[in-house]
C-alpha positions as CSV (number, residue, x, y, z in Angstrom):
1,M,-0.1,0.2,-0.2
2,A,0.9,3.9,-0.3
3,V,1.4,6.2,1.6
4,K,-1.1,6.9,3.8
5,V,-1.8,11.0,4.3
6,I,-3.6,12.2,7.1
7,T,-6.0,14.6,7.2
8,V,-5.0,17.8,9.7
9,Q,-8.0,18.4,11.4
10,D,-8.7,22.7,13.0
11,T,-9.6,22.5,16.5
12,S,-10.5,25.4,19.3
13,R,-9.5,25.8,22.2
14,S,-12.9,25.6,23.6
15,A,-13.8,22.4,21.6
16,L,-10.0,20.8,22.1
17,L,-11.4,16.9,22.0
18,D,-14.1,17.6,18.8
19,Y,-11.9,15.8,16.6
20,T,-12.4,11.9,13.6
21,L,-10.0,9.1,14.3
22,E,-9.1,7.4,10.8
23,A,-7.5,3.8,11.0
24,I,-3.5,3.8,11.9
25,E,-1.8,2.0,8.4
26,T,1.6,0.4,8.8
27,D,3.2,1.0,5.6
28,G,3.2,4.5,6.9
29,M,1.7,7.7,7.1
30,K,2.1,11.3,7.3
31,F,0.5,15.0,7.6
32,L,0.2,18.3,6.3
33,N,2.8,20.8,9.3
34,P,2.3,24.9,7.9
35,S,4.0,26.5,9.8
36,P,4.8,27.6,12.4
37,G,3.7,23.4,13.8
38,R,0.7,23.3,15.5
39,V,-0.1,20.5,14.8
40,F,-0.3,17.2,17.9
41,L,-1.0,13.3,17.0
42,V,-3.6,11.5,19.1
43,V,-3.4,8.0,19.0
44,K,-6.1,5.2,20.2
45,N,-4.7,1.6,21.0
46,V,-7.0,-1.1,20.3
47,D,-4.9,-3.9,19.7
48,A,-3.5,-6.8,22.3
49,T,-0.3,-5.3,21.4
50,A,1.3,-2.1,22.4
51,T,1.8,0.6,19.4
52,V,4.4,2.0,18.1
53,V,4.3,5.5,16.2
54,T,7.6,7.2,14.8
55,I,8.1,10.6,13.8
56,V,10.5,11.1,11.4
57,G,13.2,14.3,11.6
58,Q,14.1,15.5,8.5
59,R,17.2,18.1,9.3
60,A,19.0,18.9,11.8
61,C,18.0,21.4,15.3
62,D,20.7,24.0,16.1
63,Q,22.3,21.3,17.8
64,G,23.0,19.9,14.6
65,I,21.8,16.8,15.6
66,V,19.0,15.2,13.1
67,H,16.1,13.7,15.5
68,N,13.2,11.1,15.0
69,S,11.0,11.9,18.1
70,A,12.0,9.1,20.8
71,A,9.2,6.0,20.0
72,L,6.4,6.7,21.2
73,S,5.0,3.5,22.3
74,V,0.7,3.7,22.8
75,A,-0.2,0.0,25.1
76,N,-3.3,-2.2,24.5
77,A,-6.1,-0.2,25.2
78,H,-4.6,2.7,26.2
79,T,-4.8,6.6,24.0
80,E,-1.4,9.2,23.8
81,I,-1.6,12.5,22.8
82,V,2.2,14.1,21.5
83,G,3.5,17.5,19.7
84,P,3.6,19.1,18.3
85,F,6.3,18.7,15.3
86,S,8.8,22.2,14.0
87,P,8.9,22.5,10.6
88,S,11.9,23.2,10.8
89,V,12.8,20.4,11.6
90,Y,9.9,17.6,11.6
91,N,9.3,18.9,7.5
92,D,10.2,17.4,4.5
93,A,10.3,19.8,1.4
94,N,6.5,18.8,0.3
95,G,6.5,20.0,4.1
96,Y,4.3,17.2,5.0
97,V,5.7,15.3,8.5
98,N,6.4,11.0,8.2
99,L,5.4,8.7,10.3
100,T,6.2,5.1,10.9
101,V,4.0,2.9,12.5
102,T,4.4,-1.0,14.0
103,G,3.2,-3.2,16.7
104,T,-0.6,-2.8,15.4
105,E,-3.1,-4.3,12.4
106,V,-5.2,-1.4,10.9
107,S,-8.3,-2.1,13.0
108,G,-6.1,-2.6,16.4
109,G,-5.6,1.4,16.5
110,T,-6.9,4.5,15.1
111,I,-4.7,8.0,14.9
112,A,-6.0,12.2,14.4
113,A,-3.7,14.5,13.1
114,I,-5.3,17.5,15.2
115,K,-4.1,21.4,14.5
116,L,-4.8,23.9,17.7
117,A,-5.9,27.2,16.4
118,S,-4.5,30.5,17.0
């Protein structure tokens, strides 16, 4: 399968929990991360094993290191939130943040990319 593009959903400070989760794709996922990078990921796991999401670094930070975000391990029956992601470090040439996902089946987890309003 091809890399799945996650639709970034707008939210507001008064409706932070107003978003829709979509199925995780273990062949890779990405989302558009507009500047200034107020996008967060919500990862929900209902599979029997942990779901591990790694946010792939693209460029070196001001210390000269290319960072992959620490692998986010989401245990069964848990939901985790991670972000935001600095565009200067995590965006690829097309403005996307790339994710690798392991340890779950497509039916075993869901994900959402939400952008906090300014």
